[in-house]
N, C-alpha and C positions, 0 to 999 in steps of 0.2 A: 224737528229741532228749530225752535224759534230763533235762536241766535244766528243760525245759518241762513235764515231768510233775510237778514239785514245786511245790505252791502257795506263793505269796509269803509268806502269813501264815496261821497257824492258832493261834487263842487261844480260851480258854474263853469261853462265851457271857455270863458274868456274874461280877462280884466283882473282888477285887484279888488279883493273883498274880504270881509271878516270871516273867520272860521272858528269852530269850537271842536274840542276833543271830548267825546262823550263816552263814558263807560256804561254799557248796557249789561244787565245782570238778570239771571233767572230769579224770579221772586222766591224767597225762602231757600235759595240754593247758593252754591259757591261758584258756579260757572258764569263767566263773563267774557266780554270782548270789548275792545275800544274801537270807536268809529269816528270818522272825520266828516263834518258837514260844513259847507261854506257856500254863501250866496250873497249877491249884491242886494237882493230883495229884503235882506234883514235890516237895511237902513243903517242907522247910527249905532245900534246896540247889539252886542253878542247875544243877550237874552232873547231877542226876537227869533234868532235861529233856534235856540233851545225850545222856545214855545211852539215852533213849527215841528220840530223833530219828535217831541215827547208823545203826542197823541197816537200816532201810528205804532210806536214802539210799545206803549203801555197796552194798546189793543192786542198785541201779541202775548201779553202776560209778562212783559219784561219791565224792569225798573231802569230809570235813566239817572245818571249823575254827571254833571258837567265837570270835567277835570281842568278846564282852562281854555284859553282862546288865543287868537292872534290874527294874522292876515295871510292871505295867499295871493300871490301874483301868478296868474295863469296865462301863458303865452302859447296858445294851441298851434300857431303857425310854426314856431321854433321848437315845439314839443318840450316846453320847460315849465316847471312849477318852482316857485320860491316861497318858502314858509318863513315868516318873521313876525316880530311885534308881540303884543300882548293884549289881553282884555282888561279893561279897568275894573269891571265887575267880577270876573271869574279868575283873574290872574293869568299868568303865562302858562300856556299848555306846554307839555314836553314835546317840543318840535321834532325831536328825533323819533319819538313814537308816531307822531302824525305823518312824518315822511315815510316810515315803513308801511303804514296803512295806505298812503297814496301810491306807493310803488306797487302794491298788490293789484291796483286798478289801472294805473297808468304805467304799464310795463315797459313801454319803449320811450319813456320820457327821461330827461335829465331833471332830477329833483334835488334841490338844495335847501338848506335852512341856515338861519343865523339868529342871534339874539338882538340884532339891530331893531330899533323902534320904527324906522322908516325903510 
């Protein structure tokens, strides 16, 4: 199961950085799942994250579609994640969906979201 091989969420261990919500789908199929990816190394643009995420996923025979983006503030010391903001290029991700994905990976974290820009 190719979808099962892809982690629900992968984000940097500390700091504030851009993130995207990506729908990955079985080619020519109806099965899909949404994943969260966020990193400081993306620089200024959300599409840099998408460009990094896409090749390993397409190598599994899956298709990628970016559903939107925002920012994540990760405080590993206090075990907190805050999801907010939006992507200029992709629009705002559904932060409530992103939070559910993050909760499946960061089980003992306090995870919140808001529609604030900053």
